[in-house]
N, C-alpha and C positions, 0 to 999 in steps of 0.2 A: 298434577298434570299427567295425562296419559302418555305412553311412550310415543304415540303418533298423534299429533294435534293439528288437523287441517285448519283449525282456527288460528294457528300461530304462524306468522310469516317472518322470514329472515330477510331483512333489507340490507343490500350491500351497496357500496359506493362504486363509482365508475372505475376505480382502481382495483375493484374486486375485494375490498375489505368490508367486514361486517360493520354496519352502522348501528343497527339495533334489531331486536326481536320484538314483535308487536302482536298482541292478541287481536283477533278480528274485531271485537267490540270497540277497541281503541284505535283501529287503523283507519287511515284515510282511504278514499276511493283508489288513489294511486297505489297504496300499499296493498289493498285487497286484490289488486290485479297481479301481484307478484306470484309466480308459480312455485317458488321455492318455499317449502314449509319446514318447520322445526320438528326434528324427530325426537327431541327431548333427551338426547344422549350427550353427556358432557364429561370432559376430563378437566377438572378445575384445580388451580394451584392453591395449596394450603401453606401458610395460614391466611394469605391475602383474601381468599374468598370469604372467610368468616367475617372480616371487617366489612366487606361489601354487603354481606347478608344483613349485618346489624343495621346498616343504613337504609334498608328497603322501606318504602312507604306505599300505603294502599291507595294511592291517588290514581285510580283507574276506574273503568266503568263497572267492574265487578266488586270493587272494594276489597281486593285481595292482595296479598304479597306475592309477587311474581319472582321466582328464581331467575327467570330470563332477564329481569331488570338488572341483576347483578352482572350478567354477561354483557348486556348492552352498556352498562356503566363503565365497565373495563374498556370496551371499545371506544366509548366517548372520551375516555381519559388518555387515549393513545396507545393502549395495550393492544398488541397484535392478537387477534382472535382467528385461529385457523378453522376454516370451514372444510368439512369432509363430506363429500357426496357419496351416497350409497349406490353401488352398482345395481342392486336389486331393491326397488322401493318396498317390497314386501317385508324386508328386514325391519322396517320402521312401524309395522302394524302393531297397534295396541290391542289389549284384550280388556274390555270394560263390561262385557256381558257374555252369556253362554253362547249366543249366536256367533259373536266374534271369536270366541274360543274354538268353536267348531270350524270356522273358516281358517284359522291359523293351523289347526290340526290337519285339515285337508291339504293345505299348501305344503306342510312339512312332508306329508305322505307322498304327494305328487313329486316333490323334489327328490325323495329317495327312490321312487319308482323310476324316474328319469335316469338317475345315476346308475341303477342296476341294469336298466334296459340298454343304456349305452355301453355297458360292460358285457352284454351278450345274453341277458335273460329276456324272456318274452312275457309280457303282461297283456292278456287278451282283453281285459276290461279294466283299465287303470282307474276309471272313475268310480268303480265299486270296490276297489281293492285298497286295503289299509296296510301300510308297511312302516314299521318303526325305524328310527334312525340308526340302530345298531345291527339291523338285519343285513346278511350277506347272501348272495345268490351266485352260483357258478354259471358258467357258459351253457347255453342251450337249455336252461330251466324253462319250464312253461307253467305260468301261474294263471289260472282261470278266474272268472269274475266272482266277487263276493268273498274272496279269501282275506283273512287277517293274519299278518305275520308280525309278531311282537318280540320285544326283548332281544336277547342275543341269539336269535334263531339263525341258523346257517343251513343253506341248501347247497348240496354238492352239484356237480355238473350233471346235466340231463335229468334232473328231478322234475317230476310233474306233480303239481298241487291242484287238485280239481275243485270245482265250484263249492263255495261255502265252508271250506276247511278253516280251522282256527288253530294256529300254532304259536306257542310262547316258549322262549328259552329252549329250543329244540335243535338237535343236530341231525340232519337228514343226509345220508351219504349218497354218492353218485348212483344215478339210475333208479332210485326209489320212486314209488308212486303213492301219493296220499289221495285216497278216493274222496268223493264228495261228503261234506258235512261231518268230517272226522274232527275230533278235538284232541290236540296233543299239547301237553304241558310238562316241560322239563324232561322230555323223552329223547332217547337216542335211537335212531333208525338206521340200520346198516344198509350197505349197498344192495340194490336190487330188491329190497323189501317192498311189500304191498300192504297198505293199511287202509281198512275201511271197505265200503262206505259205512258211515255212522259208527266208527270205532272210537274208543276213548283210551288214550295212553296218558296215565298220570305220572307224577314225579317218580323217578327211579325205574321207569320202564325202559328196557334195553332190548332191541331186536337186532340179533346178529344177522349177517348177510343172508338174503333170500328167504328170511322168515316171512310168514304170512299171518296177518291178523284181520279177520273179516268183519262183517257187519254185526253191530251190537256186541262186540267183544270189548271188555274193559281189562286193562293191564295196569297194575300198580306195584311198584317196588319189586319187579319181577324181570327175569331175563329169559328170552326165548332164544335157544341156540340156532345155529345156522340151519335153514331149511325147515325149521319147526313150523307147524300150522295150527292155528285156532280159527276155524272157518267162520263160526257164528255163535252168538248167544252164550258166551262163556265169561266167567270172571276168574282172572289169574292174579291173585294178590299175594305178596311175600312168597314168591315161588321161583324155582329154577327149573326150566324146561330144557331137556337135552336136545342136541341136534337131531333133526329128522323126526322128532316126536309128533304125534297127531293128537290134537285135543278135540273131542267130539262136541256136538251141540249140547248146550245146557250144562257143561261141566263147571263146577265151582270148587275152588280151593277154599275151604272153610278155615280161614286164617285167624279168626278172633274168637276167643272163648268167653268174652265178656270182661276179661281182666287184662289179658296180654295177647300180643300177636305171635303167631307161630308160623314156621316155614314149611313149605311143601317142596319136595325134590322129585322130579320126574326124569328118568334116565333117557339116554339116547334111543331113538326109534321106538319108544314106548307108544302104545295105542290106548288112549283113554276113551272108553266108550261113552256114548251120549248119556247125559243126565247122571254122570258119576259125581258123587260128592266126596272130595278128598279132605278128611278131617285132620288138620295139621295138629302137631307135627307128624308127618308121615312121608315115607319114601317109596316110590315105585321104581323098580330097577330097570336097567336097560332091556329093551326088547320085551318087556312085560306088557300084559293086556289086562284091562279091567272091563268087565261086562257092563253093558248098558244098564242104567238104573241102580248101580251099586253104591253103597255107602262104605267107603274104605277107611277103616279106623286103625289098621295095622299095616306095617311095611309089607310090600309085595316084592319077593325076590326077583332077580333078573330072569327074564325068559318065562316067568310064571303067568298063569291066568288067575285072576281074582274075581269072584262073582259073589255078590251079597244081595240076595233078594228072596222074598217069600215064594214058596212053590206056587205055581199057577193052579188055580182051581177052576174047573169048567163044569157048569151045571146045565145039563141038557134039558131042553124044553122049558127053560125059565121064562122066556118071553110069553109063551102061550099061557102058562099058569098065572103070570102077572095080569094079563088081559082078563082072565077069568075072575080074578079077585076084584078087579075094577068094575066089571059088569055086575057082580053081585052087590057091590056097595052102591051102585047107581040105582 
């Protein structure tokens, strides 16, 4: 029997006592007109119930043994059967296929959204938002459409989560903003931080207050200090980035050597130029700078400039000579 069977009616006497529970196929027209249905939830006394189950017979339209016949038999023998009405009929919904599962999932999400909204959070498009049962949201949070909040995610006061973001088991502190289509999993985001759009924070990612992670930046098992910035197109894995440091576009911490992971440390206020590859284990000191396009394989002292690139070679008149070679070949 499903948890909710509209085909099963509970018939009560004029005194309000249960007479019997009857399946629709076995019910009379009078019984089919009863609006009270059996939710299929029971608290039954042992060992008495086992004796009653042993006496069940399949003398019904479906040729089955009905658990409900044991309850009806107890009522018929004068045992008091207490009926409990559900305040919310959705509590009795059963799940017998995937469409029904989707319906129950949506109802649970709507219930959670209602709870958080009554507590002071704003959901702009509740119908397109999915919120798990353990999610918490502070006052004056704003959650846009298409957002998914799962697991033990906690949003502080005044947090904004923009359209299409996906968060699971994250802690987002007061005043932070999660921009559209960002994916956060097991991350900690400090107060006033800004993440995304299209950023990915993997487990172990920690952003201290006012840090900034921009579009197409991935952070894994790494900490960005207060006010640190990685604006776009960077990978920071197994790293510690000091407060106020700037990570340029295309920067990669090369943390895996094919066998083991290694850590990169970037000091406070360091400036990591675009397309720098930091081959871990390596440390860049406070206030140090790496030149764009450098491959850094050795530690950089505090306040130093490290540049690693081949000298530029310029060949004058090269375009004209190439055209001449093409004309001859034609």
